[in-house]
PANUZA-987492 format. One record per residue (C-alpha): residue number from 1; z, x, y. Coordinates in steps of 0.5 Angstrom, whole numbers. Last residue first. Example, Ala and Ser with C-alpha at 12.3 -4.5 7.8 and 13.67 -1.06 7.14 Angstrom:
2 14 27 -2
1 16 25 -9
//
This chain:
773 266 201 162
772 268 197 169
771 269 200 175
770 275 198 179
769 273 194 186
768 275 188 184
767 282 191 180
766 284 193 188
765 284 185 191
764 288 183 185
763 293 189 185
762 293 187 193
761 295 181 191
760 291 175 193
759 292 169 198
758 287 164 200
757 283 162 193
756 277 158 193
755 274 151 194
754 271 148 200
753 268 154 204
752 265 158 199
751 266 166 197
750 264 168 191
749 266 175 188
748 263 175 181
747 267 180 176
746 263 186 173
745 268 191 175
744 263 193 181
743 263 187 185
742 258 182 184
741 256 178 190
740 256 170 191
739 256 168 198
738 257 162 202
737 260 163 208
736 255 168 211
735 252 174 209
734 255 179 214
733 261 177 209
732 256 182 204
731 255 188 209
730 263 188 211
729 266 188 204
728 266 197 206
727 272 196 209
726 275 195 202
725 283 195 203
724 283 190 210
723 277 186 208
722 280 184 202
721 286 182 205
720 282 178 211
719 277 174 205
718 285 173 203
717 288 171 209
716 282 165 208
715 276 166 212
714 272 164 207
713 275 161 201
712 276 167 195
711 273 164 189
710 273 170 183
709 268 169 178
708 267 171 171
707 260 172 168
706 256 168 164
705 252 164 168
704 249 170 170
703 249 175 178
702 246 181 178
701 241 178 183
700 247 177 187
699 246 170 191
698 245 169 198
697 246 160 199
696 243 158 205
695 237 154 200
694 237 161 196
693 238 167 199
692 237 173 195
691 243 178 194
690 241 185 192
689 246 190 190
688 247 198 192
687 252 197 198
686 249 190 200
685 242 190 201
684 239 184 203
683 233 179 200
682 230 173 203
681 227 178 208
680 226 178 216
679 221 184 218
678 222 191 220
677 217 196 223
676 210 199 221
675 206 195 217
674 198 195 217
673 198 195 210
672 202 188 210
671 200 184 215
670 193 187 212
669 196 183 205
668 197 177 210
667 191 177 213
666 186 178 207
665 190 172 204
664 189 168 209
663 181 169 210
662 181 169 203
661 185 162 202
660 180 160 208
659 173 161 204
658 172 167 200
657 176 173 197
656 181 168 192
655 176 164 190
654 173 171 185
653 180 171 182
652 179 165 178
651 182 167 171
650 187 161 171
649 193 165 172
648 189 168 178
647 186 162 182
646 194 159 181
645 198 165 183
644 192 165 189
643 194 157 190
642 201 159 191
641 200 165 196
640 195 161 200
639 201 155 201
638 205 159 202
637 202 163 208
636 200 155 211
635 207 154 211
634 209 160 215
633 204 158 220
632 207 151 220
631 213 153 222
630 211 158 227
629 206 151 229
628 213 148 229
627 216 153 233
626 211 153 239
625 212 146 240
624 220 146 241
623 219 151 246
622 214 147 250
621 212 140 247
620 213 136 241
619 210 130 238
618 204 132 237
617 206 138 232
616 208 134 228
615 215 134 225
614 217 139 220
613 221 135 214
612 217 138 207
611 216 144 211
610 224 145 210
609 223 141 202
608 217 146 200
607 222 152 203
606 227 150 198
605 222 149 192
604 219 156 194
603 226 159 191
602 227 156 185
601 223 163 180
600 228 168 185
599 233 165 183
598 232 167 175
597 234 174 176
596 240 175 172
595 240 169 167
594 242 163 168
593 241 163 176
592 240 156 179
591 246 151 175
590 251 157 175
589 249 160 182
588 250 151 184
587 256 151 181
586 260 157 183
585 257 155 191
584 260 148 191
583 255 143 190
582 257 137 194
581 257 130 191
580 251 127 188
579 255 124 182
578 254 130 179
577 253 136 184
576 247 137 188
575 248 133 194
574 247 138 199
573 249 145 197
572 242 148 197
571 241 145 204
570 247 149 206
569 253 145 208
568 254 147 216
567 261 147 219
566 260 155 217
565 254 155 221
564 249 157 217
563 249 166 216
562 241 168 215
561 234 167 212
560 230 165 217
559 231 166 225
558 238 168 227
557 243 163 225
556 248 160 232
555 254 163 232
554 260 159 229
553 266 155 232
552 262 150 238
551 255 150 236
550 252 155 238
549 245 154 242
548 239 154 237
547 233 158 236
546 230 153 231
545 230 155 224
544 223 160 222
543 222 159 215
542 223 166 210
541 217 167 206
540 220 171 199
539 217 168 194
538 214 174 188
537 207 173 184
536 203 171 190
535 207 177 194
534 212 175 200
533 216 181 199
532 224 182 198
531 224 190 198
530 227 190 190
529 223 184 188
528 216 186 191
527 217 192 189
526 217 191 182
525 212 185 183
524 207 189 185
523 208 194 180
522 207 189 174
521 201 186 178
520 197 193 178
519 200 196 171
518 197 189 168
517 191 189 171
516 188 183 176
515 182 182 179
514 177 187 182
513 177 185 189
512 184 182 190
511 188 185 185
510 185 192 190
509 188 188 195
508 195 187 193
507 196 193 191
506 194 195 199
505 199 191 201
504 203 193 196
503 204 200 198
502 204 198 205
501 210 194 205
500 214 199 200
499 213 204 206
498 217 200 210
497 223 198 206
496 223 206 204
495 223 208 213
494 228 202 214
493 233 204 210
492 233 211 215
491 240 213 213
490 242 220 213
489 239 226 209
488 237 229 203
487 234 234 199
486 231 235 206
485 224 237 209
484 225 241 214
483 218 241 218
482 213 247 221
481 208 242 225
480 200 246 225
479 196 242 229
478 187 244 227
477 181 241 231
476 173 241 229
475 168 241 234
474 162 238 233
473 165 231 237
472 172 232 236
471 174 233 229
470 180 233 226
469 186 237 222
468 193 236 221
467 197 241 217
466 204 240 216
465 209 246 214
464 215 247 211
463 223 248 211
462 226 245 205
461 225 240 199
460 221 238 193
459 217 231 193
458 214 226 199
457 214 220 199
456 208 215 203
455 208 213 211
454 203 214 216
453 204 210 223
452 198 213 228
451 199 211 235
450 194 210 240
449 193 210 247
448 188 214 248
447 185 213 239
446 186 217 234
445 181 216 228
444 184 213 222
443 188 216 216
442 185 215 209
441 190 214 203
440 194 209 209
439 198 210 207
438 200 216 202
437 203 215 196
436 205 222 195
435 206 228 200
434 208 234 197
433 213 240 199
432 214 247 197
431 207 249 198
430 205 247 204
429 204 239 207
428 196 237 208
427 193 231 213
426 186 230 214
425 183 227 220
424 176 225 221
423 176 223 228
422 181 225 234
421 181 222 241
420 176 216 241
419 178 212 248
418 175 205 248
417 178 202 240
416 184 199 241
415 181 196 249
414 176 193 243
413 181 189 238
412 185 187 245
411 178 183 247
410 177 182 241
409 183 177 241
408 183 175 248
407 176 172 246
406 177 170 240
405 182 165 242
404 186 163 235
403 184 156 233
402 180 157 229
401 181 163 226
400 180 170 228
399 179 175 223
398 180 183 224
397 178 188 219
396 179 195 220
395 176 202 220
394 175 208 217
393 168 205 213
392 170 204 207
391 176 201 209
390 171 196 213
389 166 195 209
388 171 192 203
387 175 188 209
386 169 185 209
385 167 183 203
384 174 181 201
383 173 175 207
382 167 172 205
381 167 167 210
380 167 160 211
379 174 161 215
378 173 162 222
377 170 169 225
376 171 174 221
375 171 181 226
374 168 187 223
373 169 194 225
372 164 199 222
371 166 206 224
370 159 211 222
369 160 217 218
368 153 219 220
367 150 218 214
366 151 211 213
365 144 208 209
364 148 210 202
363 154 207 203
362 151 200 207
361 147 199 201
360 152 200 196
359 156 195 200
358 150 190 200
357 150 191 193
356 157 189 192
355 155 184 196
354 150 181 192
353 146 177 198
352 141 180 199
351 135 177 203
350 139 170 206
349 146 168 205
348 150 173 206
347 157 169 208
346 158 166 214
345 162 166 221
344 159 174 223
343 161 179 228
342 160 186 227
341 162 192 231
340 159 198 230
339 161 206 232
338 157 211 233
337 161 218 236
336 157 222 240
335 157 230 240
334 154 230 232
333 147 226 234
332 144 224 228
331 142 218 233
330 144 212 229
329 140 206 230
328 138 206 223
327 145 204 222
326 144 197 226
325 138 195 221
324 142 196 215
323 148 192 217
322 143 187 220
321 138 187 213
320 145 186 209
319 148 181 213
318 142 175 214
317 145 169 215
316 141 163 215
315 138 159 221
314 140 157 227
313 145 159 233
312 142 161 241
311 142 167 244
310 140 166 252
309 147 168 255
308 147 174 251
307 139 177 254
306 143 175 261
305 150 180 259
304 144 185 256
303 140 185 264
302 147 185 267
301 149 192 263
300 143 194 265
299 143 194 272
298 151 197 272
297 148 203 268
296 150 205 260
295 145 208 257
294 141 204 252
293 140 206 245
292 133 204 242
291 129 198 240
290 133 194 245
289 136 188 245
288 135 187 238
287 132 181 233
286 134 181 225
285 131 175 221
284 134 168 218
283 140 169 223
282 142 176 226
281 143 178 232
280 144 186 235
279 146 189 241
278 146 196 243
277 149 202 247
276 149 208 250
275 157 212 253
274 157 216 259
273 157 211 264
272 162 208 260
271 164 202 257
270 169 196 258
269 164 191 261
268 160 190 255
267 166 188 251
266 168 183 256
265 160 181 254
264 161 179 247
263 168 176 248
262 163 172 252
261 158 170 248
260 162 170 242
259 167 165 245
258 160 161 246
257 158 162 240
256 163 160 237
255 165 152 240
254 167 150 234
253 161 149 230
252 154 153 233
251 156 159 230
250 154 155 224
249 146 156 225
248 146 163 225
247 147 168 230
246 152 172 227
245 153 179 233
244 151 186 231
243 154 189 237
242 152 197 238
241 156 202 241
240 154 210 242
239 159 213 245
238 162 221 249
237 169 224 248
236 172 223 254
235 177 229 253
234 182 228 260
233 185 222 260
232 187 222 252
231 189 229 254
230 193 227 259
229 197 222 255
228 199 227 249
227 195 225 242
226 199 220 237
225 202 222 231
224 208 218 228
223 210 220 220
222 214 217 216
221 217 220 211
220 221 217 204
219 225 222 199
218 223 224 191
217 229 223 187
216 235 228 184
215 237 229 192
214 238 221 192
213 239 218 200
212 232 221 202
211 230 218 208
210 225 221 214
209 223 219 220
208 218 225 222
207 214 226 229
206 207 228 231
205 205 230 237
204 197 232 239
203 196 236 244
202 202 240 242
201 207 241 247
200 214 237 245
199 218 231 246
198 220 225 240
197 222 218 241
196 225 214 237
195 227 206 240
194 233 201 236
193 235 195 238
192 240 190 234
191 239 185 230
190 239 177 229
189 240 176 238
188 235 170 237
187 230 170 243
186 230 163 247
185 225 166 251
184 222 173 248
183 221 180 252
182 221 188 250
181 218 193 254
180 217 201 253
179 216 205 260
178 213 212 259
177 213 219 263
176 214 226 262
175 206 226 259
174 204 221 265
173 204 213 266
172 204 211 259
171 205 204 257
170 209 202 251
169 209 195 249
168 215 193 243
167 215 189 238
166 222 191 236
165 225 194 229
164 223 200 228
163 221 202 235
162 217 208 235
161 215 213 241
160 212 218 240
159 210 225 245
158 214 225 251
157 212 232 254
156 218 237 257
155 222 234 262
154 223 228 261
153 223 221 263
152 224 215 260
151 224 208 262
150 226 202 258
149 225 195 259
148 229 190 256
147 228 182 256
146 232 176 253
145 230 170 255
144 232 161 257
143 237 159 252
142 238 165 249
141 241 165 242
140 247 169 239
139 251 167 244
138 258 165 241
137 259 172 236
136 257 176 243
135 254 182 243
134 250 182 237
133 244 185 241
132 247 193 240
131 243 197 244
130 241 204 240
129 237 210 243
128 235 215 238
127 232 223 240
126 228 227 235
125 227 234 237
124 232 235 231
123 237 230 231
122 238 228 238
121 244 223 239
120 243 219 246
119 248 221 251
118 252 214 254
117 252 212 260
116 255 205 262
115 253 200 267
114 256 192 265
113 253 186 269
112 256 178 269
111 253 173 272
110 256 166 271
109 253 159 271
108 256 151 273
107 257 146 270
106 264 147 271
105 265 154 274
104 267 160 269
103 273 162 272
102 276 167 270
101 272 173 266
100 278 177 262
99 275 184 260
98 274 189 254
97 268 194 252
96 268 196 245
95 269 202 241
94 266 202 233
93 269 202 227
92 268 195 225
91 261 193 228
90 258 189 223
89 264 185 222
88 262 182 229
87 256 176 224
86 262 174 219
85 263 167 224
84 269 164 222
83 270 163 231
82 278 164 230
81 277 170 224
80 272 173 226
79 275 174 233
78 281 176 230
77 277 181 226
76 273 184 232
75 280 184 236
74 284 188 230
73 278 193 230
72 278 196 237
71 285 198 237
70 282 203 232
69 275 204 235
68 277 205 242
67 277 200 247
66 274 202 253
65 276 197 259
64 274 192 264
63 277 192 272
62 272 188 276
61 266 189 281
60 263 183 285
59 257 182 284
58 258 175 281
57 262 179 275
56 261 187 275
55 263 192 270
54 263 199 271
53 262 205 265
52 263 212 265
51 261 218 259
50 260 213 253
49 258 218 247
48 254 214 243
47 254 215 235
46 254 207 235
45 253 203 240
44 259 201 244
43 260 193 243
42 260 188 250
41 267 184 249
40 269 178 255
39 275 175 253
38 273 168 257
37 276 163 261
36 273 156 263
35 273 150 269
34 271 144 267
33 267 138 267
32 264 142 261
31 256 145 259
30 258 152 262
29 252 157 262
28 254 165 262
27 248 169 265
26 248 177 262
25 245 182 266
24 245 189 263
23 244 197 265
22 244 202 261
21 245 209 263
20 242 214 258
19 242 222 258
18 237 224 253
17 232 227 257
16 232 221 263
15 234 215 260
14 234 209 264
13 236 203 261
12 235 196 263
11 237 190 260
10 236 182 260
9 240 176 257
8 239 170 258
7 242 162 259
6 248 164 254
5 253 159 252
4 259 156 254
3 262 149 251
2 256 149 247
1 251 145 247
//
């Protein structure tokens, strides 16, 4: 353990309109037997206008200093020199809060609290809040937990809330108040927390986040669509719900029938008195709980639960007959929604077994635009077929692996679809702006407490109108929004990144359903290489690293591909040179990337070496066991993608639709199709260049073995001379101390810890940044 490590990190934010009051509580633990003193720094969020701040140590107010950006630059640089950690270079150009902390008692804890008030920047109706999480280069990982609670209060109704960086939970307590929470044990604080929200008075709010870095090219958009909280409470659409449950013999295995019974009873408890329901079980034959839809009251629900308890698994799997039987219950009453929840653990074995014909039968019978939500249980499935059933009816598919809790997953799923607000959504734009490559192509229904995240590209520019139409029962509703689509925007590159992942998810689904076509494979490969997306054709998978305290003299790595400890040799460099010695960065780069982009093909081998070294879960407890479990899941994902690649190459594409492989590939593509925030990737954008992580070394994809090189020793005087003259290099430096980056001159700048120049002239440095002709 390091002498001083962060025990926990807790943040409470109250934001009233644009005024944010942020209170931070951090506890540090001294692992030594002597008193320690520390210099505490806290980067002020870029764009925040700090009005007042206060600092406390153990409850006593202490004197702190607000340091402007010019002086802060030297402080940041000095810390980077001392710790050999480039992480804080991100904050060059920002102000900082600074104070001296003494004493930190031996074997004891020291609590530090900060409170500051800032004005969150607003762009049109969109307010942005940022909290800096890389606030201390010596404590990037918490030993216990990180928690952030943000309370929003507004004079105007709060419409949309979204974090592109963290998986937050949102609790709306009314139209004008909401609570946003994020909490994680042993959290790796590797990226700043970012939140956007908008206000307005529309019953259905629409927020547009736009990214267009080059005016001559089409832009990217991310639309957030959600109902006003009070509207959702007032507007309860009566529902007809049909639950169809597989009771074939295989449901007896792994306790599936018991879990399915409990999950189904939970759904029954969630019905409202205005609803009607039906239950159908199927095996070799199909049976109904009642011949028609049943009204909801306490007695009916209890009777239905007793019927569910008597279900016993036996026989085959008549999927076609079960689906058609359920669709016969459609009442034709347009004032009610008709929804089917379909549980199965198998493939069709009785009656019609051709999945294309079953899909056609369902399409013909589905006269009331019924949403069919499919839940696949276990691995003995045709996952691609269940995906198609759901996709064709504007619903979603969910897969529950044998190791997962079926009851919890079904409960979560059913809660999200319990209160429909608007159905049959359609989005149109004005004549001067065209919306292109929109994902999802068919907008799903809008539910209470839910938020649609729609991504796409736009062509054209200027002030325009977006029109959202939908239905509430028999009533057609229309919402009109006036927006500006600029010809060039500031940096919201996450919009482009998330859009690319969505598109790849839909392309992979087409390939798995219909087989490979060159144009589809080329499109997937091109996007995956540009944005670092793991597919059957590309290997950019991130293996979770152990969340660990910081080693003295450096920072703990964020999970996955990230700067490693300066005292640690990257996996790729260990005993990879002639004679078994440690290779230097330039040697390794020339070996794995003789031609541009070649290294990507060898990346999977280094991930396999990590997987081979994993310990058994059985020998671990607590957080260590959870980590290895996550690593095993990453291994399963890589294995599935590798198997899929082999099946495609051999023309066996149908094998990618069924059984365990089919389920894993469905989960992968569905995750991409539903992407709404940034994901870790082995590819990083540095200026206009892409760099790829290979075994702990970052290599510019444009590097070749013949390229001239300039090797600079990391953290040397030469390293900081380059930073002083060309601050834009900080994006490259943040990759770590083992990097190959192609400079504008065409010379590769190589950073290494065991080799390289320690002094450079200004002329030598500037020559690197002059574009070659």
